[in-house]
N, CA and C atoms as an extended XYZ file, in Angstrom:
429
Properties=species:S:1:pos:R:3:atomname:S:1:resname:S:1:resid:I:1 pbc="F F F"
N        -9.210       -8.439      -15.781 N   MET     1
C       -10.757       -8.998      -15.155 CA  MET     1
C       -11.919       -8.722      -15.795 C   MET     1
N       -12.574       -9.578      -16.416 N   ASN     2
C       -13.844       -9.317      -16.880 CA  ASN     2
C       -14.762      -10.815      -16.826 C   ASN     2
N       -16.013       -9.956      -16.423 N   ASP     3
C       -17.227      -11.022      -16.281 CA  ASP     3
C       -16.860      -12.278      -15.228 C   ASP     3
N       -16.346      -11.511      -14.277 N   ASN     4
C       -15.569      -12.492      -13.049 CA  ASN     4
C       -14.552      -13.839      -13.768 C   ASN     4
N       -14.245      -13.009      -14.633 N   THR     5
C       -12.920      -14.300      -15.207 CA  THR     5
C       -11.706      -13.362      -15.502 C   THR     5
N       -10.443      -14.099      -15.376 N   VAL     6
C        -9.462      -13.065      -15.834 CA  VAL     6
C        -8.678      -14.068      -17.108 C   VAL     6
N        -7.855      -13.291      -17.699 N   SER     7
C        -7.160      -13.749      -18.939 CA  SER     7
C        -5.822      -13.992      -18.695 C   SER     7
N        -5.253      -15.277      -18.977 N   LYS     8
C        -3.917      -15.562      -18.759 CA  LYS     8
C        -2.969      -14.760      -19.373 C   LYS     8
N        -1.994      -14.256      -18.856 N   VAL     9
C        -1.010      -13.445      -19.583 CA  VAL     9
C         0.557      -14.281      -19.615 C   VAL     9
N         1.349      -13.875      -20.763 N   HIS    10
C         2.779      -14.126      -20.803 CA  HIS    10
C         3.402      -13.194      -20.452 C   HIS    10
N         4.665      -13.175      -19.449 N   GLY    11
C         5.342      -11.905      -19.552 CA  GLY    11
C         5.057      -11.035      -18.023 C   GLY    11
N         5.734      -10.124      -18.001 N   SER    12
C         5.859       -8.802      -17.064 CA  SER    12
C         5.231       -7.647      -17.314 C   SER    12
N         4.423       -7.238      -16.341 N   PRO    13
C         3.859       -5.875      -16.628 CA  PRO    13
C         5.393       -4.756      -16.931 C   PRO    13
N         6.196       -5.036      -15.900 N   PHE    14
C         7.477       -4.218      -16.423 CA  PHE    14
C         8.013       -4.558      -17.842 C   PHE    14
N         8.121       -5.619      -18.224 N   ASP    15
C         9.174       -5.680      -19.782 CA  ASP    15
C         7.829       -5.732      -20.757 C   ASP    15
N         6.892       -6.021      -20.486 N   GLY    16
C         5.840       -6.337      -21.692 CA  GLY    16
C         5.207       -7.857      -21.502 C   GLY    16
N         3.840       -8.035      -21.719 N   TYR    17
C         3.178       -8.935      -21.694 CA  TYR    17
C         2.364       -9.249      -22.860 C   TYR    17
N         1.841      -10.480      -23.084 N   GLU    18
C         0.919      -11.152      -23.823 CA  GLU    18
C        -0.180      -11.725      -23.443 C   GLU    18
N        -1.630      -10.958      -23.584 N   GLN    19
C        -2.684      -11.746      -23.235 CA  GLN    19
C        -3.184      -12.552      -23.633 C   GLN    19
N        -3.543      -13.876      -23.157 N   THR    20
C        -3.856      -15.083      -23.940 CA  THR    20
C        -5.476      -15.198      -24.163 C   THR    20
N        -6.171      -15.907      -24.840 N   ASN    21
C        -7.246      -15.894      -24.729 CA  ASN    21
C        -7.999      -17.153      -24.036 C   ASN    21
N        -7.249      -17.702      -22.692 N   GLN    22
C        -7.611      -18.232      -21.811 CA  GLN    22
C        -8.099      -17.370      -20.830 C   GLN    22
N        -9.610      -17.935      -20.655 N   LYS    23
C       -10.328      -17.189      -19.245 CA  LYS    23
C       -10.450      -18.082      -18.343 C   LYS    23
N        -9.968      -17.236      -17.236 N   ILE    24
C       -10.157      -18.616      -15.872 CA  ILE    24
C       -10.998      -17.839      -15.183 C   ILE    24
N       -12.120      -18.854      -14.355 N   PRO    25
C       -12.922      -18.053      -13.250 CA  PRO    25
C       -12.076      -17.330      -12.341 C   PRO    25
N       -12.724      -16.213      -11.989 N   ILE    26
C       -12.324      -15.314      -10.519 CA  ILE    26
C       -11.808      -16.413       -9.420 C   ILE    26
N       -13.108      -17.272       -9.192 N   GLU    27
C       -12.825      -17.973       -7.695 CA  GLU    27
C       -11.655      -18.860       -7.971 C   GLU    27
N       -11.178      -19.303       -9.085 N   GLU    28
C       -10.195      -20.313       -9.279 CA  GLU    28
C        -8.885      -19.955       -9.202 C   GLU    28
N        -8.703      -18.465       -8.706 N   VAL    29
C        -7.392      -17.536       -9.238 CA  VAL    29
C        -7.210      -17.130       -7.754 C   VAL    29
N        -5.903      -17.175       -7.466 N   LYS    30
C        -5.154      -16.376       -6.312 CA  LYS    30
C        -4.632      -15.306       -6.746 C   LYS    30
N        -5.330      -13.898       -6.322 N   ILE    31
C        -5.130      -12.786       -6.660 CA  ILE    31
C        -3.873      -12.654       -5.949 C   ILE    31
N        -2.668      -11.958       -6.427 N   LEU    32
C        -1.452      -11.808       -5.680 CA  LEU    32
C        -1.381      -10.140       -5.729 C   LEU    32
N        -0.215       -9.964       -4.674 N   PRO    33
C         0.112       -8.346       -4.962 CA  PRO    33
C         0.687       -7.989       -6.254 C   PRO    33
N         0.557       -6.847       -6.942 N   PRO    34
C         0.900       -6.721       -8.248 CA  PRO    34
C         2.273       -6.555       -8.191 C   PRO    34
N         2.907       -6.423       -7.179 N   VAL    35
C         4.225       -6.483       -7.316 CA  VAL    35
C         5.012       -6.608       -6.029 C   VAL    35
N         6.021       -7.379       -5.552 N   ILE    36
C         6.708       -7.648       -4.490 CA  ILE    36
C         8.202       -6.466       -4.435 C   ILE    36
N         8.283       -5.822       -3.866 N   PRO    37
C         9.516       -4.781       -4.294 CA  PRO    37
C        10.477       -5.558       -2.853 C   PRO    37
N        11.653       -4.926       -2.963 N   LYS    38
C        12.701       -5.208       -1.659 CA  LYS    38
C        11.880       -4.282       -0.655 C   LYS    38
N        12.220       -3.063       -0.769 N   THR    39
C        11.562       -2.267        0.132 CA  THR    39
C        10.370       -1.364       -0.759 C   THR    39
N         9.420       -0.609        0.123 N   PHE    40
C         8.711        0.347       -0.605 CA  PHE    40
C         8.301        1.592        0.398 C   PHE    40
N         8.329        2.725       -0.144 N   TYR    41
C         8.001        4.097        0.567 CA  TYR    41
C         6.384        4.155        0.739 C   TYR    41
N         6.282        4.762        2.079 N   ALA    42
C         4.817        5.172        2.471 CA  ALA    42
C         4.905        6.594        2.859 C   ALA    42
N         3.790        7.152        2.505 N   ALA    43
C         3.689        8.288        3.081 CA  ALA    43
C         2.689        8.414        4.311 C   ALA    43
N         3.221        9.049        5.361 N   GLY    44
C         1.972        9.107        6.667 CA  GLY    44
C         1.880       10.219        7.289 C   GLY    44
N         0.896       10.577        7.933 N   VAL    45
C         0.460       11.832        8.351 CA  VAL    45
C         0.631       12.975        7.527 C   VAL    45
N        -0.588       12.382        6.139 N   ASN    46
C        -0.555       13.495        5.359 CA  ASN    46
C        -2.139       13.872        5.060 C   ASN    46
N        -2.709       13.258        5.936 N   TYR    47
C        -4.457       13.834        5.955 CA  TYR    47
C        -4.486       14.481        7.124 C   TYR    47
N        -4.640       15.853        7.215 N   LYS    48
C        -4.798       16.688        8.468 CA  LYS    48
C        -6.333       15.983        8.916 C   LYS    48
N        -7.309       15.605        8.458 N   LYS    49
C        -8.656       15.274        9.141 CA  LYS    49
C        -8.133       13.549       10.050 C   LYS    49
N        -7.633       12.777        9.279 N   HIS    50
C        -7.218       11.621        9.758 CA  HIS    50
C        -6.056       11.905       11.278 C   HIS    50
N        -5.275       13.062       11.008 N   VAL    51
C        -4.448       13.241       12.180 CA  VAL    51
C        -5.167       13.421       13.377 C   VAL    51
N        -5.878       14.476       13.231 N   LEU    52
C        -6.920       14.851       13.849 CA  LEU    52
C        -7.876       13.771       14.802 C   LEU    52
N        -8.322       12.803       14.086 N   GLU    53
C        -8.993       11.679       14.471 CA  GLU    53
C        -7.833       11.101       15.164 C   GLU    53
N        -7.206       10.531       14.988 N   ALA    54
C        -5.890        9.469       15.726 CA  ALA    54
C        -5.639       10.295       17.037 C   ALA    54
N        -5.495       11.424       16.772 N   ALA    55
C        -5.201       12.126       18.150 CA  ALA    55
C        -6.252       12.504       19.422 C   ALA    55
N        -7.262       12.274       18.555 N   SER    56
C        -8.559       12.251       19.798 CA  SER    56
C        -8.921       10.904       20.406 C   SER    56
N        -8.711        9.875       19.390 N   LEU    57
C        -9.014        8.377       20.130 CA  LEU    57
C        -8.137        8.485       20.829 C   LEU    57
N        -6.466        8.830       20.944 N   LEU    58
C        -5.534        8.359       21.845 CA  LEU    58
C        -5.284        9.765       23.022 C   LEU    58
N        -6.292       10.464       23.004 N   ASN    59
C        -6.498       11.361       23.946 CA  ASN    59
C        -5.421       12.381       24.028 C   ASN    59
N        -4.758       12.593       22.656 N   ARG    60
C        -3.310       13.741       22.519 CA  ARG    60
C        -3.739       14.735       22.162 C   ARG    60
N        -2.848       15.723       22.271 N   GLU    61
C        -2.619       16.893       21.130 CA  GLU    61
C        -2.556       16.498       19.702 C   GLU    61
N        -3.383       16.795       18.877 N   PRO    62
C        -2.735       16.748       17.586 CA  PRO    62
C        -0.974       17.307       17.272 C   PRO    62
N        -0.489       16.446       16.477 N   ASN    63
C         1.003       16.964       15.909 CA  ASN    63
C         0.608       17.076       14.305 C   ASN    63
N         0.519       18.219       14.184 N   LEU    64
C         0.551       18.390       12.568 CA  LEU    64
C         1.925       18.700       12.090 C   LEU    64
N         2.568       17.752       11.138 N   PRO    65
C         3.712       18.134       10.573 CA  PRO    65
C         3.598       19.277        9.531 C   PRO    65
N         4.711       19.941        9.162 N   GLU    66
C         4.766       20.511        7.876 CA  GLU    66
C         4.578       20.092        6.587 C   GLU    66
N         5.216       18.752        6.801 N   LYS    67
C         5.016       17.921        5.276 CA  LYS    67
C         4.722       16.531        5.562 C   LYS    67
N         4.226       15.886        4.876 N   ALA    68
C         4.090       14.370        5.064 CA  ALA    68
C         5.323       13.785        5.481 C   ALA    68
N         5.291       12.677        6.475 N   ASP    69
C         6.500       11.672        6.821 CA  ASP    69
C         6.611       10.524        5.869 C   ASP    69
N         7.866       10.293        5.088 N   ILE    70
C         8.200        9.411        4.349 CA  ILE    70
C         8.811        8.350        5.005 C   ILE    70
N         8.705        6.938        4.583 N   GLY    71
C         9.124        6.237        5.068 CA  GLY    71
C         9.317        4.635        4.771 C   GLY    71
N        10.364        4.111        4.925 N   TYR    72
C        10.474        2.965        4.015 CA  TYR    72
C         9.702        1.695        4.839 C   TYR    72
N         9.275        0.754        4.243 N   ARG    73
C         8.347       -0.415        4.516 CA  ARG    73
C         9.125       -1.849        4.121 C   ARG    73
N         9.042       -2.708        4.685 N   ALA    74
C         9.523       -4.091        4.343 CA  ALA    74
C         8.582       -4.688        3.701 C   ALA    74
N         8.799       -5.650        2.416 N   ASN    75
C         8.049       -6.119        1.660 CA  ASN    75
C         7.114       -7.310        2.473 C   ASN    75
N         7.402       -7.444        3.510 N   ASN    76
C         6.470       -8.425        4.355 CA  ASN    76
C         4.932       -7.939        4.558 C   ASN    76
N         5.096       -6.529        4.418 N   ALA    77
C         3.742       -5.663        4.773 CA  ALA    77
C         2.898       -5.922        3.333 C   ALA    77
N         3.392       -6.427        2.483 N   ILE    78
C         2.424       -6.524        1.220 CA  ILE    78
C         1.970       -8.235        1.204 C   ILE    78
N         0.446       -8.045        0.948 N   ILE    79
C         0.236       -9.617        1.020 CA  ILE    79
C        -0.976       -9.332        0.212 C   ILE    79
N        -1.358      -10.658       -0.550 N   GLY    80
C        -2.407      -10.790       -1.600 CA  GLY    80
C        -3.626      -10.697       -1.160 C   GLY    80
N        -4.511      -10.536       -1.864 N   HIS    81
C        -6.116      -10.167       -1.777 CA  HIS    81
C        -6.942      -11.530       -0.833 C   HIS    81
N        -7.395      -11.435       -0.147 N   GLY    82
C        -8.037      -12.304        1.107 CA  GLY    82
C        -6.966      -13.021        1.822 C   GLY    82
N        -5.461      -12.717        1.728 N   ASP    83
C        -4.714      -13.280        3.153 CA  ASP    83
C        -4.868      -12.725        4.562 C   ASP    83
N        -4.610      -13.774        5.275 N   PRO    84
C        -4.816      -13.453        6.923 CA  PRO    84
C        -3.846      -11.686        7.235 C   PRO    84
N        -4.419      -10.882        7.737 N   ILE    85
C        -3.503       -9.951        8.434 CA  ILE    85
C        -2.825      -10.501        9.757 C   ILE    85
N        -2.169      -10.350       10.081 N   VAL    86
C        -1.480      -11.030       11.384 CA  VAL    86
C        -1.328      -10.059       12.288 C   VAL    86
N        -1.835      -10.089       13.443 N   ILE    87
C        -2.148       -8.998       14.176 CA  ILE    87
C        -0.924       -9.538       15.480 C   ILE    87
N         0.157       -9.067       16.102 N   PRO    88
C         0.894       -9.485       17.239 CA  PRO    88
C        -0.116       -9.806       18.161 C   PRO    88
N         0.513      -11.050       19.172 N   LYS    89
C        -0.305      -11.234       20.523 CA  LYS    89
C        -0.190      -10.086       21.515 C   LYS    89
N         1.006       -9.296       21.364 N   ASP    90
C         1.126       -8.360       22.373 CA  ASP    90
C         0.511       -6.955       22.053 C   ASP    90
N        -0.142       -7.039       21.120 N   ALA    91
C        -0.878       -5.746       20.766 CA  ALA    91
C        -1.807       -5.294       21.255 C   ALA    91
N        -2.227       -4.167       21.244 N   THR    92
C        -3.171       -3.883       22.246 CA  THR    92
C        -4.638       -3.735       21.192 C   THR    92
N        -5.787       -3.125       21.916 N   ASP    93
C        -7.061       -3.042       21.005 CA  ASP    93
C        -7.170       -2.062       20.026 C   ASP    93
N        -5.985       -1.017       19.811 N   LYS    94
C        -5.934        0.451       19.002 CA  LYS    94
C        -5.541       -0.387       17.712 C   LYS    94
N        -6.019       -1.126       17.153 N   ILE    95
C        -5.613       -1.561       15.917 CA  ILE    95
C        -6.356       -0.604       15.027 C   ILE    95
N        -5.935       -0.212       13.713 N   HIS    96
C        -6.834        0.823       13.015 CA  HIS    96
C        -6.440        0.252       11.691 C   HIS    96
N        -7.382        0.418       10.802 N   TYR    97
C        -7.058        0.078        9.267 CA  TYR    97
C        -7.473        1.583        8.601 C   TYR    97
N        -6.767        1.530        7.431 N   GLU    98
C        -7.139        2.682        6.133 CA  GLU    98
C        -7.122        2.423        5.235 C   GLU    98
N        -8.027        2.483        4.440 N   ALA    99
C        -7.455        2.487        2.639 CA  ALA    99
C        -6.690        3.314        1.839 C   ALA    99
N        -5.772        2.573        1.366 N   GLU   100
C        -4.650        3.740        0.977 CA  GLU   100
C        -4.968        3.405       -0.444 C   GLU   100
N        -4.528        4.867       -1.405 N   LEU   101
C        -4.148        4.593       -2.891 CA  LEU   101
C        -2.896        4.246       -2.832 C   LEU   101
N        -2.389        3.104       -3.840 N   VAL   102
C        -1.318        2.593       -3.920 CA  VAL   102
C        -0.889        2.613       -5.391 C   VAL   102
N         0.483        3.543       -5.643 N   VAL   103
C         1.066        3.934       -6.839 CA  VAL   103
C         2.142        3.045       -7.264 C   VAL   103
N         2.032        2.038       -8.487 N   VAL   104
C         3.024        1.430       -8.403 CA  VAL   104
C         4.024        2.288       -9.751 C   VAL   104
N         5.310        2.147       -9.197 N   ILE   105
C         6.345        3.031      -10.208 CA  ILE   105
C         6.682        1.739      -11.169 C   ILE   105
N         6.892        2.297      -12.496 N   GLY   106
C         7.150        0.972      -13.394 CA  GLY   106
C         8.495        1.159      -13.795 C   GLY   106
N         9.155        1.876      -13.344 N   LYS   107
C        10.750        2.085      -14.121 CA  LYS   107
C        11.545        2.852      -13.117 C   LYS   107
N        12.839        2.701      -13.111 N   VAL   108
C        13.970        3.239      -12.244 CA  VAL   108
C        13.823        4.844      -12.291 C   VAL   108
N        13.705        5.614      -10.968 N   ALA   109
C        13.417        6.930      -11.250 CA  ALA   109
C        14.134        8.016       -9.937 C   ALA   109
N        14.816        9.015      -10.167 N   LYS   110
C        15.370        9.785       -9.317 CA  LYS   110
C        15.694       11.186       -9.807 C   LYS   110
N        14.986       11.896       -8.733 N   ASN   111
C        14.836       13.409       -9.138 CA  ASN   111
C        14.204       13.702      -10.500 C   ASN   111
N        12.941       13.126      -10.549 N   VAL   112
C        12.368       13.262      -11.764 CA  VAL   112
C        11.546       14.629      -11.495 C   VAL   112
N        11.178       15.295      -12.318 N   SER   113
C        10.355       16.286      -12.266 CA  SER   113
C         8.972       16.424      -12.049 C   SER   113
N         8.046       17.445      -11.291 N   MET   114
C         6.894       16.986      -11.487 CA  MET   114
C         6.156       16.665      -12.574 C   MET   114
N         6.453       17.297      -13.608 N   GLU   115
C         5.713       17.156      -14.633 CA  GLU   115
C         6.150       15.975      -15.681 C   GLU   115
N         7.259       15.227      -15.642 N   ASP   116
C         7.334       14.178      -16.157 CA  ASP   116
C         7.344       12.734      -14.914 C   ASP   116
N         6.513       13.254      -13.786 N   SER   117
C         6.572       12.152      -12.671 CA  SER   117
C         5.399       10.917      -12.804 C   SER   117
N         4.297       11.355      -13.674 N   LEU   118
C         3.358       10.550      -14.028 CA  LEU   118
C         3.600        9.483      -15.403 C   LEU   118
N         5.069        9.719      -15.751 N   ASP   119
C         5.539        8.784      -17.076 CA  ASP   119
C         6.385        7.663      -16.181 C   ASP   119
N         6.435        7.725      -15.065 N   TYR   120
C         7.104        6.646      -14.345 CA  TYR   120
C         5.645        5.687      -13.389 C   TYR   120
N         4.761        5.927      -13.861 N   VAL   121
C         3.627        5.356      -13.049 CA  VAL   121
C         3.292        4.228      -14.106 C   VAL   121
N         3.048        3.008      -13.473 N   LEU   122
C         2.700        1.692      -14.338 CA  LEU   122
C         1.575        1.464      -13.946 C   LEU   122
N         0.893        1.811      -12.539 N   GLY   123
C        -0.442        1.891      -12.345 CA  GLY   123
C        -0.773        1.938      -11.077 C   GLY   123
N        -2.149        1.659      -10.561 N   TYR   124
C        -2.588        1.785       -9.157 CA  TYR   124
C        -3.324        0.920       -8.832 C   TYR   124
N        -3.388        0.881       -7.368 N   THR   125
C        -4.229       -0.419       -6.774 CA  THR   125
C        -4.763        0.388       -5.854 C   THR   125
N        -5.256       -0.872       -4.662 N   VAL   126
C        -5.540       -0.179       -3.510 CA  VAL   126
C        -4.588       -0.908       -2.366 C   VAL   126
N        -4.599       -0.547       -1.028 N   GLY   127
C        -3.926       -1.235        0.018 CA  GLY   127
C        -4.800       -0.803        1.629 C   GLY   127
N        -4.878       -1.859        2.202 N   ASN   128
C        -5.446       -1.800        3.368 CA  ASN   128
C        -4.332       -1.402        4.568 C   ASN   128
N        -3.680       -0.102        5.018 N   ASP   129
C        -2.554        0.223        6.271 CA  ASP   129
C        -3.440       -0.220        7.302 C   ASP   129
N        -2.657       -1.204        7.999 N   VAL   130
C        -3.157       -1.479        9.569 CA  VAL   130
C        -1.765       -1.292       10.384 C   VAL   130
N        -2.247       -0.415       11.484 N   SER   131
C        -1.538        0.087       12.255 CA  SER   131
C        -1.977       -0.308       13.611 C   SER   131
N        -0.811       -0.376       14.703 N   GLU   132
C        -1.320       -0.149       16.099 CA  GLU   132
C        -0.882        0.749       16.717 C   GLU   132
N        -1.848        1.601       16.977 N   ARG   133
C        -1.734        3.338       17.442 CA  ARG   133
C        -0.955        3.403       18.382 C   ARG   133
N        -0.729        2.403       19.575 N   THR   134
C        -0.329        2.496       20.801 CA  THR   134
C         1.662        2.786       20.456 C   THR   134
N         1.758        1.557       19.837 N   TRP   135
C         3.199        1.533       19.264 CA  TRP   135
C         3.315        2.539       18.408 C   TRP   135
N         2.576        3.043       17.163 N   GLN   136
C         2.908        4.014       16.295 CA  GLN   136
C         3.075        5.427       17.087 C   GLN   136
N         2.298        5.635       18.088 N   ALA   137
C         2.354        6.985       18.693 CA  ALA   137
C         3.790        7.121       19.565 C   ALA   137
N         4.416        5.846       20.212 N   SER   138
C         5.669        5.972       21.004 CA  SER   138
C         6.847        5.859       19.903 C   SER   138
N         6.442        5.729       18.492 N   ASP   139
C         7.735        5.863       17.562 CA  ASP   139
C         7.115        6.236       16.232 C   ASP   139
N         7.767        7.412       15.934 N   ARG   140
C         7.457        8.771       15.064 CA  ARG   140
C         8.326        7.974       13.831 C   ARG   140
N         9.114        7.001       13.888 N   THR   141
C        10.070        6.431       12.604 CA  THR   141
C         9.490        5.698       11.303 C   THR   141
N         8.061        5.541       11.747 N   LEU   142
C         7.280        5.160       10.518 CA  LEU   142
C         7.861        3.679       10.345 C   LEU   142
N         7.812        2.780       11.332 N   TRP   143
C         7.925        1.478       11.093 CA  TRP   143
C         6.811        0.917       10.450 C   TRP   143
């Protein structure tokens, strides 16, 4: 993206791509999520300040875990830029949002050392993590 235009590309960020000279105005483009995985991981309860703030909003004692909770998310939690966020009808008014750093892993990895971990990162993007706090407080399985 440059000067409110995007360049058309052929290929995949995972398998290689080629940028063309064709420029398209950004307002004519639908910006999609960078990836649609089958499932993905999310870290939760990993910012002390946020845990304390959330507990205060719910009038509860904070529950600070020893390490972050890691859980799966379904791919329908990923939407494109400008897409509506669907809030269920039976949700309370305790809907909260958080900006998140999203790390896109570019190749299969398992038991990777910390020293080698960044070799597996394809790139970064941003996310908007939306939670219904009443439901979340009653279910710590990181739904």
